C-alpha positions as CSV (number, residue, x, y, z in Angstrom):
1,M,154.6,-78.0,27.7
2,S,156.8,-81.0,28.9
3,Q,160.0,-79.7,26.8
4,K,160.3,-77.2,29.9
5,I,160.7,-80.1,32.3
6,V,164.4,-81.0,33.2
7,K,165.4,-84.0,35.4
8,Y,167.9,-82.8,38.3
9,S,171.6,-83.6,37.6
10,K,174.7,-81.7,37.5
11,N,174.3,-80.2,34.2
12,T,170.6,-79.2,34.8
13,I,171.4,-77.1,37.8
14,R,174.2,-75.3,35.7
15,L,171.3,-74.8,33.3
16,L,169.1,-73.4,35.6
17,C,171.6,-71.0,37.1
18,Q,172.2,-69.3,33.8
19,S,168.1,-69.2,33.3
20,L,167.8,-67.3,36.8
21,D,170.9,-65.0,35.9
22,N,168.7,-64.4,32.5
23,G,165.8,-63.2,34.8
24,N,163.9,-66.2,33.9
25,I,161.4,-67.8,37.0
26,I,161.7,-71.4,37.3
27,A,159.3,-74.2,39.2
28,V,161.3,-76.4,41.5
29,P,160.2,-78.8,44.1
30,T,160.7,-77.7,47.8
31,D,160.3,-79.6,50.9
32,T,156.9,-79.1,51.1
33,V,155.1,-78.1,47.5
34,Y,156.1,-77.1,44.2
35,G,157.3,-73.5,44.0
36,L,158.2,-71.1,41.5
37,I,162.0,-69.0,42.3
38,A,163.6,-65.8,40.4
39,D,166.8,-64.4,41.2
40,A,165.7,-61.9,44.5
41,H,168.1,-59.3,43.5
42,N,166.5,-59.0,40.0
43,E,163.0,-56.8,40.3
44,N,162.0,-58.0,36.7
45,A,162.1,-61.1,37.3
46,V,160.6,-61.3,40.8
47,N,158.0,-59.1,39.0
48,K,157.2,-62.5,36.7
49,I,156.4,-64.5,39.6
50,F,153.3,-62.2,40.7
51,K,152.3,-61.7,37.5
52,A,152.7,-65.7,36.6
53,K,150.6,-66.3,40.1
54,L,148.2,-63.4,39.7
55,R,149.4,-62.6,43.1
56,P,148.9,-59.0,44.4
57,K,152.6,-57.2,45.8
58,K,150.9,-57.1,49.3
59,L,151.6,-60.4,50.0
60,P,155.5,-60.8,50.1
61,L,157.1,-63.6,48.3
62,I,159.7,-65.9,50.8
63,I,163.2,-65.9,50.1
64,F,165.4,-69.1,50.0
65,V,169.0,-69.0,51.0
66,P,171.8,-71.3,50.9
67,S,173.4,-70.9,54.5
68,L,172.4,-69.1,57.9
69,D,175.4,-66.7,56.9
70,A,173.9,-66.0,53.5
71,A,170.7,-65.0,55.5
72,K,172.4,-62.8,58.1
73,K,173.1,-60.8,54.6
74,I,169.8,-59.6,54.2
75,G,168.1,-59.6,57.5
76,F,168.7,-58.7,61.2
77,F,169.0,-62.1,63.2
78,S,168.1,-61.7,66.9
79,K,169.5,-64.7,69.3
80,D,166.4,-66.5,69.5
81,D,166.0,-66.3,65.8
82,I,169.7,-67.9,65.3
83,Q,169.0,-70.8,67.6
84,L,165.7,-71.5,65.8
85,A,167.9,-71.6,62.1
86,K,170.5,-73.9,64.0
87,V,167.7,-76.2,64.9
88,F,165.5,-76.5,62.2
89,W,167.4,-75.1,59.1
90,P,167.7,-76.8,56.7
91,G,163.4,-77.4,56.9
92,D,160.2,-76.3,56.7
93,L,160.5,-73.1,58.9
94,T,160.5,-69.7,57.6
95,L,161.9,-66.6,59.9
96,V,160.6,-63.3,59.8
97,V,163.2,-60.8,60.6
98,K,163.8,-56.6,59.8
99,K,165.3,-56.5,56.5
100,K,168.7,-55.3,56.1
101,K,169.3,-54.6,52.3
102,K,166.9,-52.6,50.0
103,N,167.8,-54.6,46.9
104,I,165.9,-57.8,47.7
105,F,162.8,-57.8,46.0
106,Y,160.0,-60.0,47.4
107,G,156.5,-57.8,47.0
108,H,156.1,-53.9,47.9
109,K,159.2,-52.4,48.5
110,A,157.8,-50.9,51.7
111,F,158.4,-53.9,53.3
112,S,160.5,-53.6,56.4
113,T,160.5,-57.5,57.1
114,I,161.9,-60.3,55.5
115,G,160.8,-64.0,55.6
116,I,163.9,-66.2,55.1
117,R,164.4,-69.9,55.6
118,I,167.0,-72.5,53.8
119,P,165.1,-75.7,52.6
120,K,166.3,-79.0,52.8
121,H,164.9,-80.3,49.5
122,K,168.2,-82.0,48.1
123,A,167.7,-80.7,44.6
124,L,166.9,-77.2,45.3
125,L,169.7,-76.5,47.8
126,D,172.2,-78.2,45.5
127,L,170.4,-75.0,42.8
128,L,170.6,-72.6,45.9
129,K,174.4,-73.6,47.0
130,N,175.8,-73.2,43.2
131,Y,173.6,-69.9,42.1
132,R,174.9,-68.6,45.6
133,K,172.2,-65.9,45.6
134,P,169.1,-65.3,47.6
135,L,165.9,-66.6,45.2
136,A,162.4,-65.1,45.9
137,S,159.8,-68.3,46.0
138,T,156.3,-68.7,46.7
139,S,154.2,-71.8,45.7
140,A,153.6,-72.6,42.0
141,N,150.3,-71.9,41.4
142,T,147.8,-69.2,40.5
143,H,146.9,-67.2,43.3
144,K,144.1,-69.1,46.0
145,Q,144.4,-72.2,43.8
146,V,145.6,-75.9,45.3
147,A,149.6,-75.7,45.5
148,P,150.6,-78.6,43.6
149,K,153.1,-81.4,45.1
150,H,153.6,-83.7,42.1
151,I,155.1,-82.0,38.7
152,D,152.1,-83.6,36.6
153,K,149.7,-81.0,38.3
154,L,152.0,-78.3,37.6
155,D,149.5,-76.3,35.2
156,I,151.2,-73.1,35.7
157,I,154.4,-74.5,33.7
158,S,152.0,-73.6,30.6
159,N,152.8,-70.1,31.6
160,N,154.6,-67.8,29.4
161,Y,156.6,-66.6,32.1
162,V,157.7,-70.3,33.6
163,S,160.9,-71.1,31.7
164,Y,161.6,-74.5,33.1
165,A,160.7,-76.9,35.7
166,L,162.6,-79.2,37.9
167,S,161.8,-82.6,38.1
168,S,163.3,-85.0,41.2
169,L,162.9,-88.0,42.7
170,H,163.6,-86.5,46.3
171,K,160.8,-86.3,48.5
172,I,158.2,-83.7,48.7
173,E,156.2,-83.7,52.2
174,G,153.3,-81.1,51.5
175,T,152.9,-79.4,54.2
176,E,153.4,-75.5,54.3
177,S,156.5,-73.9,56.3
178,T,155.9,-72.4,59.5
179,I,156.1,-69.2,59.6
180,V,157.7,-67.1,62.8
181,S,158.5,-64.1,64.0
182,F,160.4,-62.5,67.1
183,I,160.3,-59.0,66.2
184,N,158.1,-58.0,69.3
185,K,160.8,-60.3,71.4
186,K,158.0,-63.1,71.5
187,I,156.9,-66.2,69.6
188,E,154.5,-64.9,66.8
189,I,153.2,-67.9,64.6
190,I,152.3,-66.0,61.3
191,R,151.5,-69.5,59.8
192,K,151.1,-72.8,61.0
193,G,153.3,-76.0,59.6
194,R,154.5,-79.0,60.7
195,I,157.0,-76.9,63.3
196,T,154.5,-76.6,66.3
197,S,154.7,-73.8,68.9
198,K,156.0,-76.4,71.5
199,M,158.9,-77.6,69.3
200,L,159.8,-74.0,68.7
201,N,159.6,-73.6,72.7
202,N,161.7,-76.6,73.3
203,A,164.4,-75.6,70.9
204,L,164.9,-72.1,72.5
205,K,164.6,-73.7,76.1
206,N,167.7,-76.0,75.3
207,Q,169.3,-72.8,74.0
208,Q,169.2,-71.2,77.8
209,K,170.4,-74.6,79.5
210,H,173.9,-74.5,77.2
């Protein structure tokens, strides 16, 4: 099991990019908990996440991207979405927007919306910037089990679908991301996290002042 664990370095990032290209899934530290990632353009790879977690496809995965420009390629962003992205990205805010591309896999193909964020965890963001493709992600635990914050609690690493686990000294906060939607033209908090409705409203008010 421990042979799957690799320490963060430039060489490791290259190794993990190659592994993702080969359709594998990887356990990585995020801002909040350990997560599983796969190339979001590779349906078979994304399906491995659902199988490893025993997660139903009616529960969509979140898409990680390295930049706002990359996010705009796969989703339709309103002015409010862009404002919040500029204030809180990279960070633990997931924005749910209407999907733009059909060749992004993260759950049922019938989904018309997509949850996107730029994580701020240094090792993960480095991987995203080097991979240059969106990554489907969710917490690295069996469905309905506790999401691990430490690599020594990463039981899912023993699953045959998981190829590597990235070890990093960079901090994991341990709070789920706030998930927000503006699709109905008002703030809807789908999942509460560190970023509160007050923080969101203040960010939008600041936009109106400028």
